[in-house]
VEXDREN-2710 file (C-alpha; in Angstrom, 1 decimal):
% VEXDREN-2710
k/r/px/py/pz
1/UNK/-3.9/-4.1/-52.0
2/UNK/-6.2/-1.2/-52.5
3/UNK/-5.3/2.5/-52.1
4/UNK/-7.4/2.6/-49.0
5/UNK/-5.6/-0.4/-47.5
6/UNK/-2.3/1.2/-48.2
7/UNK/-3.3/4.4/-46.5
8/UNK/-4.5/2.4/-43.5
9/UNK/-1.3/0.4/-43.3
10/UNK/0.8/3.6/-43.5
11/UNK/-1.2/5.2/-40.8
12/UNK/-0.8/2.1/-38.6
13/UNK/3.0/2.0/-39.2
14/UNK/3.2/5.8/-38.5
15/UNK/1.3/5.3/-35.2
16/UNK/3.6/2.4/-34.2
17/UNK/6.6/4.5/-35.0
18/UNK/5.3/7.4/-32.9
19/UNK/4.6/5.1/-30.0
20/UNK/8.1/3.7/-30.2
21/UNK/9.6/7.1/-30.1
22/UNK/7.4/8.2/-27.2
23/UNK/8.2/5.1/-25.1
24/UNK/11.1/5.6/-22.7
25/UNK/12.4/2.2/-23.5
26/UNK/14.4/0.7/-26.4
27/UNK/16.1/-2.5/-27.3
28/UNK/19.0/-1.8/-25.0
29/UNK/16.7/-1.9/-22.0
30/UNK/15.2/-5.3/-22.7
31/UNK/17.6/-7.4/-20.7
32/UNK/18.0/-4.9/-17.9
33/UNK/14.3/-4.4/-17.5
34/UNK/13.8/-8.1/-17.5
35/UNK/16.4/-8.4/-14.8
36/UNK/14.6/-5.7/-12.8
37/UNK/11.3/-7.6/-12.9
38/UNK/12.8/-10.9/-11.7
39/UNK/13.0/-9.9/-8.0
40/UNK/9.4/-8.7/-8.1
41/UNK/8.2/-12.0/-9.7
42/UNK/10.1/-14.0/-7.1
43/UNK/8.7/-11.9/-4.2
44/UNK/5.2/-12.2/-5.4
45/UNK/5.6/-15.9/-6.0
46/UNK/6.8/-16.5/-2.5
47/UNK/4.0/-14.4/-1.1
48/UNK/1.3/-16.3/-3.0
49/UNK/2.8/-19.7/-2.3
50/UNK/2.9/-19.0/1.5
51/UNK/-0.3/-17.0/2.0
52/UNK/-3.5/-18.9/1.2
53/UNK/-5.4/-15.8/2.4
54/UNK/-4.4/-12.2/1.7
55/UNK/-2.2/-10.5/4.2
56/UNK/-3.5/-7.7/6.4
57/UNK/-6.9/-6.1/5.8
58/UNK/-8.9/-5.5/2.7
59/UNK/-12.4/-6.0/4.0
60/UNK/-13.2/-2.3/4.2
61/UNK/-12.1/-1.8/0.7
62/UNK/-14.3/-4.7/-0.4
63/UNK/-17.2/-3.2/1.5
64/UNK/-16.7/0.1/-0.3
65/UNK/-16.4/-1.6/-3.7
66/UNK/-19.6/-3.5/-3.0
67/UNK/-21.4/-0.3/-2.1
68/UNK/-20.3/1.3/-5.3
69/UNK/-21.5/-1.6/-7.4
70/UNK/-24.8/-1.7/-5.5
71/UNK/-25.3/2.0/-6.1
72/UNK/-25.0/1.7/-9.9
73/UNK/-21.4/3.1/-9.8
74/UNK/-22.7/6.4/-8.5
75/UNK/-20.5/7.3/-5.5
76/UNK/-22.3/6.3/-2.3
77/UNK/-22.4/9.1/0.3
78/UNK/-21.6/6.6/3.1
79/UNK/-20.6/3.0/3.7
80/UNK/-22.2/0.9/6.4
81/UNK/-21.0/-2.1/8.4
82/UNK/-18.4/-0.6/10.6
83/UNK/-18.3/1.0/14.1
84/UNK/-19.5/4.3/12.6
85/UNK/-21.2/5.1/9.3
86/UNK/-18.1/5.8/7.1
87/UNK/-18.3/8.9/4.9
88/UNK/-17.2/7.9/1.4
89/UNK/-14.4/10.4/1.0
90/UNK/-11.7/8.0/-0.1
91/UNK/-10.0/8.6/-3.4
92/UNK/-12.2/6.4/-5.6
93/UNK/-10.2/5.2/-8.6
94/UNK/-9.2/1.7/-7.4
95/UNK/-12.5/1.1/-5.6
96/UNK/-14.2/1.4/-9.0
97/UNK/-11.7/-1.1/-10.4
98/UNK/-12.5/-3.4/-7.4
99/UNK/-16.2/-2.9/-7.9
100/UNK/-16.0/-3.9/-11.6
101/UNK/-14.1/-7.1/-10.7
102/UNK/-16.8/-8.0/-8.1
103/UNK/-19.5/-7.4/-10.8
104/UNK/-17.6/-9.7/-13.1
105/UNK/-18.0/-12.4/-10.5
106/UNK/-14.7/-12.4/-8.7
107/UNK/-14.6/-13.2/-5.0
108/UNK/-13.3/-10.2/-2.8
109/UNK/-10.8/-12.4/-1.0
110/UNK/-9.4/-13.7/-4.3
111/UNK/-9.2/-10.1/-5.7
112/UNK/-7.3/-8.8/-2.6
113/UNK/-4.9/-11.8/-2.7
114/UNK/-4.0/-11.6/-6.4
115/UNK/-4.6/-8.1/-7.8
116/UNK/-1.9/-6.4/-5.6
117/UNK/0.8/-8.6/-7.2
118/UNK/0.1/-7.0/-10.5
119/UNK/0.8/-3.6/-9.1
120/UNK/4.0/-4.8/-7.3
121/UNK/5.5/-6.1/-10.5
122/UNK/4.2/-3.2/-12.7
123/UNK/5.7/-0.7/-10.2
124/UNK/9.2/-2.0/-11.0
125/UNK/9.0/-0.5/-14.5
126/UNK/9.0/3.2/-13.3
127/UNK/11.4/2.2/-10.5
128/UNK/13.8/0.9/-13.2
129/UNK/13.3/4.0/-15.4
130/UNK/13.9/6.4/-12.6
131/UNK/17.1/4.6/-11.5
132/UNK/18.3/4.3/-15.0
133/UNK/17.8/8.0/-15.9
134/UNK/18.8/9.5/-12.6
135/UNK/22.1/7.6/-12.5
136/UNK/22.7/7.3/-16.3
137/UNK/23.1/3.6/-15.8
138/UNK/20.9/0.7/-16.9
139/UNK/22.5/-1.7/-14.3
140/UNK/21.7/0.9/-11.6
141/UNK/18.1/1.0/-12.8
142/UNK/17.9/-2.8/-12.4
143/UNK/19.4/-2.5/-8.9
144/UNK/17.0/0.2/-7.9
145/UNK/14.0/-1.9/-8.9
146/UNK/15.4/-5.0/-7.2
147/UNK/15.9/-3.1/-3.9
148/UNK/12.4/-1.8/-4.1
149/UNK/11.0/-5.3/-4.9
150/UNK/12.9/-7.1/-2.1
151/UNK/12.6/-4.6/0.8
152/UNK/10.0/-5.9/3.3
153/UNK/9.3/-2.4/4.5
154/UNK/8.0/-1.6/0.9
155/UNK/6.7/-4.9/-0.1
156/UNK/4.4/-5.8/2.8
157/UNK/2.1/-2.8/2.3
158/UNK/1.8/-3.2/-1.5
159/UNK/1.5/-7.0/-2.0
160/UNK/-0.9/-7.5/0.9
161/UNK/-4.7/-7.1/0.6
162/UNK/-4.6/-3.3/0.9
163/UNK/-2.4/-3.3/-2.2
164/UNK/-5.5/-3.2/-4.3
165/UNK/-5.3/0.5/-3.4
166/UNK/-1.8/1.1/-2.0
167/UNK/0.0/-1.0/-4.5
168/UNK/-1.5/0.9/-7.4
169/UNK/-0.9/4.2/-5.6
170/UNK/2.8/3.3/-5.4
171/UNK/2.8/2.4/-9.1
172/UNK/1.2/5.8/-10.1
173/UNK/3.4/7.7/-7.6
174/UNK/6.7/6.2/-9.0
175/UNK/5.4/7.0/-12.5
176/UNK/4.7/10.6/-11.4
177/UNK/8.1/11.0/-9.8
178/UNK/9.8/9.6/-12.9
179/UNK/7.9/12.2/-15.0
180/UNK/8.8/14.9/-12.4
181/UNK/12.5/14.1/-12.8
182/UNK/12.2/14.9/-16.5
183/UNK/10.0/18.0/-15.8
184/UNK/13.0/19.5/-14.0
185/UNK/15.8/18.2/-16.2
186/UNK/14.5/18.6/-19.8
187/UNK/11.0/20.1/-19.4
188/UNK/9.5/18.3/-22.4
189/UNK/5.8/18.4/-23.1
190/UNK/5.6/14.6/-22.7
191/UNK/6.9/14.9/-19.1
192/UNK/4.5/17.7/-18.3
193/UNK/1.4/15.9/-19.6
194/UNK/2.5/12.5/-18.3
195/UNK/3.3/14.0/-14.9
196/UNK/-0.1/15.7/-14.7
197/UNK/-1.9/12.4/-15.5
198/UNK/0.2/10.3/-13.1
199/UNK/-0.1/12.8/-10.3
200/UNK/-3.9/12.9/-10.8
201/UNK/-4.0/9.1/-10.8
202/UNK/-2.0/9.0/-7.6
203/UNK/-4.3/11.6/-5.9
204/UNK/-7.4/9.7/-7.1
205/UNK/-6.0/6.6/-5.4
206/UNK/-4.4/7.4/-2.0
207/UNK/-3.8/10.8/-0.3
208/UNK/-0.5/9.9/1.4
209/UNK/1.1/8.8/-1.8
210/UNK/0.0/12.0/-3.4
211/UNK/1.7/13.9/-0.6
212/UNK/4.8/11.8/-1.2
213/UNK/4.7/12.9/-4.9
214/UNK/4.3/16.6/-4.0
215/UNK/7.3/16.4/-1.5
216/UNK/9.4/14.6/-4.2
217/UNK/8.6/17.3/-6.8
218/UNK/9.7/20.0/-4.3
219/UNK/13.0/18.2/-3.6
220/UNK/13.7/17.5/-7.3
221/UNK/13.0/21.1/-8.2
222/UNK/15.3/22.3/-5.3
223/UNK/18.1/19.9/-6.2
224/UNK/17.9/19.8/-10.0
225/UNK/16.5/23.1/-11.2
226/UNK/15.8/25.9/-8.8
227/UNK/14.7/28.2/-11.6
228/UNK/11.4/30.2/-11.9
229/UNK/10.7/28.4/-15.1
230/UNK/11.2/25.0/-13.5
231/UNK/8.9/26.1/-10.7
232/UNK/6.3/27.1/-13.3
233/UNK/6.6/23.7/-14.9
234/UNK/6.0/22.0/-11.6
235/UNK/3.0/24.1/-10.9
236/UNK/1.7/23.3/-14.3
237/UNK/1.9/19.6/-13.5
238/UNK/0.1/20.2/-10.2
239/UNK/-2.6/22.4/-11.8
240/UNK/-3.3/19.8/-14.5
241/UNK/-3.5/17.1/-11.9
242/UNK/-5.9/19.2/-9.8
243/UNK/-8.1/19.9/-12.8
244/UNK/-8.3/16.2/-13.6
245/UNK/-9.2/15.3/-9.9
246/UNK/-11.5/18.3/-9.4
247/UNK/-14.8/16.4/-10.1
248/UNK/-14.1/14.0/-7.3
249/UNK/-12.9/16.8/-5.0
250/UNK/-15.9/18.9/-5.7
251/UNK/-18.3/16.0/-5.0
252/UNK/-16.6/15.2/-1.7
253/UNK/-16.7/18.8/-0.5
254/UNK/-20.3/19.2/-1.6
255/UNK/-21.3/15.9/0.1
256/UNK/-19.3/16.0/3.3
257/UNK/-17.7/19.4/3.5
258/UNK/-13.9/20.1/3.6
259/UNK/-13.6/19.1/7.3
260/UNK/-13.6/15.4/6.2
261/UNK/-10.1/15.9/4.9
262/UNK/-8.7/17.5/8.0
263/UNK/-10.3/14.7/10.1
264/UNK/-8.4/12.0/8.2
265/UNK/-5.2/14.1/8.1
266/UNK/-4.7/13.8/11.8
267/UNK/-4.5/10.0/11.8
268/UNK/-2.0/7.4/10.7
269/UNK/1.0/9.5/11.8
270/UNK/0.1/12.7/9.8
271/UNK/2.7/14.9/8.2
272/UNK/5.9/14.9/10.2
273/UNK/5.1/11.5/11.7
274/UNK/8.6/10.2/10.9
275/UNK/10.2/13.0/12.8
276/UNK/7.9/12.3/15.8
277/UNK/8.8/8.6/15.7
278/UNK/12.5/9.4/15.6
279/UNK/12.2/11.8/18.5
280/UNK/10.2/9.3/20.5
281/UNK/12.9/6.7/20.2
282/UNK/15.2/6.0/17.2
283/UNK/15.0/2.5/15.7
284/UNK/17.1/0.8/13.1
285/UNK/14.2/0.7/10.7
286/UNK/14.2/4.5/10.6
287/UNK/18.0/5.0/10.8
288/UNK/18.9/2.7/7.9
289/UNK/17.6/5.0/5.2
290/UNK/19.5/7.9/6.8
291/UNK/22.7/5.9/6.7
292/UNK/22.0/5.1/3.0
293/UNK/21.5/8.8/2.4
294/UNK/24.9/9.5/4.0
295/UNK/26.5/6.9/1.7
296/UNK/24.9/8.5/-1.4
297/UNK/26.3/11.9/-0.3
298/UNK/29.8/10.5/0.5
299/UNK/30.2/8.0/-2.3
300/UNK/28.0/9.4/-5.0
301/UNK/28.4/13.1/-4.2
302/UNK/24.7/13.5/-4.6
303/UNK/23.0/15.9/-2.2
304/UNK/19.7/15.8/-4.0
305/UNK/18.9/12.1/-3.4
306/UNK/20.4/12.3/0.1
307/UNK/18.0/15.2/0.9
308/UNK/15.1/13.3/-0.7
309/UNK/15.7/10.4/1.7
310/UNK/15.9/12.7/4.7
311/UNK/12.6/14.4/3.7
312/UNK/10.8/11.1/3.2
313/UNK/12.1/9.8/6.5
314/UNK/11.1/12.8/8.5
315/UNK/7.8/13.7/6.8
316/UNK/6.1/10.3/6.7
317/UNK/5.5/7.9/9.6
318/UNK/5.3/5.1/7.0
319/UNK/8.9/4.1/6.4
320/UNK/8.1/2.5/3.0
321/UNK/8.6/6.0/1.4
322/UNK/12.0/6.4/2.9
323/UNK/13.1/2.9/1.8
324/UNK/11.7/3.5/-1.8
325/UNK/13.9/6.6/-2.2
326/UNK/16.6/4.8/-0.3
327/UNK/16.8/2.2/-3.1
328/UNK/17.7/5.0/-5.5
329/UNK/20.2/6.4/-3.0
330/UNK/21.8/3.0/-2.7
331/UNK/22.1/2.8/-6.5
332/UNK/23.7/6.2/-6.6
333/UNK/26.2/5.1/-4.0
334/UNK/26.9/1.9/-5.9
335/UNK/27.5/3.8/-9.1
336/UNK/30.0/6.0/-7.2
337/UNK/31.8/3.0/-5.9
338/UNK/31.9/1.4/-9.3
339/UNK/33.3/4.5/-10.8
340/UNK/36.1/4.7/-8.2
341/UNK/37.0/1.1/-8.7
342/UNK/37.1/1.5/-12.5
343/UNK/39.6/4.4/-12.2
344/UNK/42.1/2.2/-10.3
345/UNK/45.0/1.1/-12.4
346/UNK/44.6/-2.6/-13.4
347/UNK/41.2/-2.8/-11.8
348/UNK/39.0/-5.8/-12.9
349/UNK/36.1/-3.3/-13.1
350/UNK/37.7/-1.1/-15.7
351/UNK/35.8/-2.9/-18.4
352/UNK/32.1/-1.9/-18.8
353/UNK/31.2/-5.5/-19.6
354/UNK/32.7/-6.7/-16.3
355/UNK/30.9/-4.0/-14.4
356/UNK/27.7/-5.1/-16.1
357/UNK/28.3/-8.7/-15.3
358/UNK/29.0/-7.8/-11.6
359/UNK/25.7/-5.9/-11.5
360/UNK/23.8/-8.9/-12.9
361/UNK/25.4/-11.2/-10.4
362/UNK/24.6/-8.9/-7.5
363/UNK/20.9/-8.5/-8.5
364/UNK/20.5/-12.3/-8.9
365/UNK/22.3/-13.0/-5.6
366/UNK/20.1/-10.4/-3.9
367/UNK/17.0/-12.0/-5.4
368/UNK/17.9/-15.5/-4.1
369/UNK/18.8/-14.2/-0.7
370/UNK/15.8/-11.9/-0.5
371/UNK/13.4/-14.5/-1.7
372/UNK/14.8/-17.0/0.9
373/UNK/14.5/-14.4/3.7
374/UNK/11.0/-13.5/2.7
375/UNK/10.0/-17.2/2.6
376/UNK/11.4/-17.7/6.1
377/UNK/9.4/-14.8/7.4
378/UNK/6.1/-15.6/5.7
379/UNK/6.3/-19.3/6.9
380/UNK/7.1/-18.4/10.5
381/UNK/4.3/-18.7/13.1
382/UNK/4.7/-15.0/13.9
383/UNK/5.0/-13.8/10.3
384/UNK/6.0/-10.1/10.7
385/UNK/5.8/-9.2/7.0
386/UNK/2.6/-10.7/5.7
387/UNK/0.3/-11.7/8.5
388/UNK/-3.1/-12.9/7.4
389/UNK/-6.2/-11.5/9.2
390/UNK/-8.2/-14.4/7.9
391/UNK/-8.1/-18.2/8.3
392/UNK/-10.5/-21.0/7.5
393/UNK/-12.2/-20.8/10.9
394/UNK/-12.8/-17.0/10.8
395/UNK/-14.2/-17.3/7.2
396/UNK/-16.5/-20.1/8.4
397/UNK/-17.7/-17.8/11.2
398/UNK/-18.7/-15.1/8.7
399/UNK/-20.6/-17.7/6.7
400/UNK/-22.4/-18.9/9.8
401/UNK/-23.3/-15.3/10.7
402/UNK/-24.6/-14.6/7.2
403/UNK/-26.9/-17.6/7.3
404/UNK/-28.0/-17.7/11.0
405/UNK/-28.3/-14.2/12.3
406/UNK/-30.6/-11.2/11.7
407/UNK/-29.5/-8.8/9.0
408/UNK/-29.4/-5.9/11.6
409/UNK/-27.3/-7.9/14.2
410/UNK/-24.2/-6.1/15.5
411/UNK/-21.0/-8.1/16.3
412/UNK/-18.1/-7.4/18.5
413/UNK/-15.4/-9.3/16.7
414/UNK/-12.1/-9.7/18.6
415/UNK/-8.9/-9.8/16.6
416/UNK/-8.0/-8.5/13.1
417/UNK/-10.6/-10.7/11.4
418/UNK/-13.0/-8.0/12.4
419/UNK/-11.8/-5.9/9.5
420/UNK/-13.1/-8.5/7.0
421/UNK/-16.3/-9.4/8.9
422/UNK/-18.8/-6.9/7.4
423/UNK/-17.7/-7.6/3.8
424/UNK/-17.9/-11.4/4.2
425/UNK/-21.0/-11.7/6.5
426/UNK/-23.1/-8.7/5.6
427/UNK/-23.3/-7.9/9.3
428/UNK/-22.0/-4.8/11.2
429/UNK/-19.2/-4.7/13.7
430/UNK/-19.6/-2.6/16.9
431/UNK/-16.0/-1.8/17.6
432/UNK/-13.0/-1.1/15.3
433/UNK/-11.1/1.8/13.8
434/UNK/-11.5/1.1/10.1
435/UNK/-12.9/4.0/8.2
436/UNK/-13.5/6.1/11.4
437/UNK/-10.6/8.5/10.5
438/UNK/-12.9/10.0/7.8
439/UNK/-15.5/10.8/10.5
440/UNK/-13.5/12.1/13.4
441/UNK/-9.9/11.8/14.5
442/UNK/-10.8/11.6/18.1
443/UNK/-13.3/8.9/17.5
444/UNK/-10.7/7.1/15.5
445/UNK/-8.2/7.1/18.4
446/UNK/-11.0/5.9/20.8
447/UNK/-12.1/3.1/18.5
448/UNK/-8.5/2.0/17.9
449/UNK/-7.7/1.9/21.6
450/UNK/-11.0/0.0/22.3
451/UNK/-10.3/-2.5/19.6
452/UNK/-6.8/-3.2/20.9
453/UNK/-8.0/-3.5/24.5
454/UNK/-11.0/-5.7/23.8
455/UNK/-9.0/-8.0/21.5
456/UNK/-6.5/-8.7/24.2
457/UNK/-8.9/-9.0/27.2
458/UNK/-8.6/-12.2/29.2
459/UNK/-12.2/-12.3/30.5
460/UNK/-15.7/-11.4/29.6
461/UNK/-16.0/-8.5/32.1
462/UNK/-13.1/-6.8/30.4
463/UNK/-14.7/-7.1/27.0
464/UNK/-18.0/-5.7/28.3
465/UNK/-16.3/-2.8/30.0
466/UNK/-14.3/-1.8/26.9
467/UNK/-17.3/-2.0/24.7
468/UNK/-19.4/0.1/27.1
469/UNK/-16.6/2.8/27.1
470/UNK/-17.2/3.5/23.4
471/UNK/-21.0/3.1/23.6
472/UNK/-21.1/-0.3/21.9
473/UNK/-23.8/-2.8/22.8
474/UNK/-23.2/-5.8/20.6
475/UNK/-25.7/-8.6/20.0
476/UNK/-22.9/-11.1/19.5
477/UNK/-19.2/-11.4/20.4
478/UNK/-16.8/-13.4/18.2
479/UNK/-14.0/-14.9/20.3
480/UNK/-10.8/-16.2/18.8
481/UNK/-9.9/-19.4/20.7
482/UNK/-6.4/-20.0/19.3
483/UNK/-3.8/-18.0/17.5
484/UNK/-4.9/-14.8/15.9
485/UNK/-3.6/-11.3/15.2
486/UNK/-4.2/-7.8/16.7
487/UNK/-3.0/-5.0/14.4
488/UNK/-0.8/-7.5/12.7
489/UNK/0.8/-8.8/15.9
490/UNK/0.4/-12.5/16.8
491/UNK/-1.7/-13.3/19.9
492/UNK/-2.4/-16.7/21.4
493/UNK/-5.6/-17.0/23.5
494/UNK/-5.3/-20.6/24.8
495/UNK/-9.1/-20.6/25.2
496/UNK/-9.1/-18.4/28.3
497/UNK/-11.5/-15.8/27.0
498/UNK/-13.7/-18.5/25.5
499/UNK/-14.1/-20.2/28.9
500/UNK/-14.8/-16.9/30.6
501/UNK/-17.7/-16.1/28.2
502/UNK/-19.0/-19.7/28.6
503/UNK/-19.2/-19.1/32.4
504/UNK/-20.4/-15.5/32.3
505/UNK/-24.0/-14.5/32.9
506/UNK/-25.8/-12.9/30.0
507/UNK/-24.1/-14.8/27.2
508/UNK/-24.8/-18.1/25.4
509/UNK/-22.6/-19.9/22.9
510/UNK/-24.3/-20.2/19.6
511/UNK/-21.5/-21.3/17.3
512/UNK/-18.0/-22.8/17.5
513/UNK/-15.7/-24.3/14.9
514/UNK/-12.4/-25.1/16.5
515/UNK/-10.8/-21.7/16.1
516/UNK/-13.7/-19.3/16.7
517/UNK/-16.6/-19.2/19.3
518/UNK/-19.6/-16.9/18.9
519/UNK/-21.6/-15.8/21.9
520/UNK/-25.0/-14.2/21.8
521/UNK/-26.2/-11.8/24.4
522/UNK/-29.1/-13.3/26.2
523/UNK/-32.2/-11.4/25.0
524/UNK/-30.2/-9.9/22.1
525/UNK/-30.9/-10.0/18.4
526/UNK/-32.0/-13.4/17.3
527/UNK/-32.7/-14.5/20.8
END
């Protein structure tokens, strides 16, 4: 070996040693981290085995990614194909990843079916680390990750098609929160830098998850630090993240103005949406996290995590945030119970090994039960967790539209398959809420109401009236003739609307395939 080779080897070994020291994991974590990942692998496996098409909608995301690739990876000012011209003000990070995958030849349906699963499993690593460090217990870290992986309220929005964005936003957000915990407990430079990068990644992926991170930092500072120095560290993380995200923010403001953010902020529940939902009528979905918070306070004597659950419950309409924090709160309560049992004279849980074995058994039992429950839901005819917007017939209808209709034809597509229609057919839809929030909150509400109303009409006159109310004049109407979904809820048409269009003046059937019928306006495009 030459002297140069020896120096290179020493440098390589030194780098490897530095990386090992920097990593928040060591050999003692191997088994517990592996256990933490098992529920996620099971959940993803069940989802992929029972969903031949991706759940929920990913068509708008695919359309955005296609526009980015077509524009040479320069951000497009707008995205076409939907009820309005959509301003491209979305945080761009994952759309660029999506665009690169499309350029590599991957099909958008395949990407939205498979890629979110990567984020779901990867997100369990920071979930484990947060649970481990917050409770001081590796078994509790595994339990935290397992509860995140198996909770349908969390899983459905991250493993489904929109998980190409939301799933990775959750991964980045949990990483940012884990770094934030250390910002306010030990204040090391690694936590500050890692936090700034993770917060920036979150902000460049999804605005709601970025707000969740900000709220979490405020709670962690208030519960764990409350010092001026700690506040300064938190602000340093935020300032670093803002600096990293500033090129995108500057481009959006210069292109669309700041009002584009306020328009979107008024939709999807907005801040305080959870409180509004509770006041409108409490449901068990929103009360369960609060009960877990009470358990963490009573059994774990932890006011910080209890307050964190309450904040997530009240601040966000989307309950997945409350349940994610609730997983940590449940782990805190579990550690409190285990500690009490261990103090009892003659307790079987006095031995750390027995407590560890009990934790392993509980996680594995929860994985089996949770996987079976998820499989039962995803195979039911009214699947409430992972409903697919697409099926063979709706995809065939998009292929027909792409081949047989003019490029400028506008379609009124009834049912959730509308969300995918522009991306798969290259044709525009006339009614639908997707992307409209970035244009105008009022327009979003009108389009959402019109889409719901039209998709549940029982006759052609009703559809025409709803379309006219939002100024839509479609060339074609796509009618679902069997079972389909509207905003994720199952609807069965029994062919009633199809028969009404067949008998109506002004429409002629131009395509049908057993699940979908397409009607062209007499004298419309292509006629």
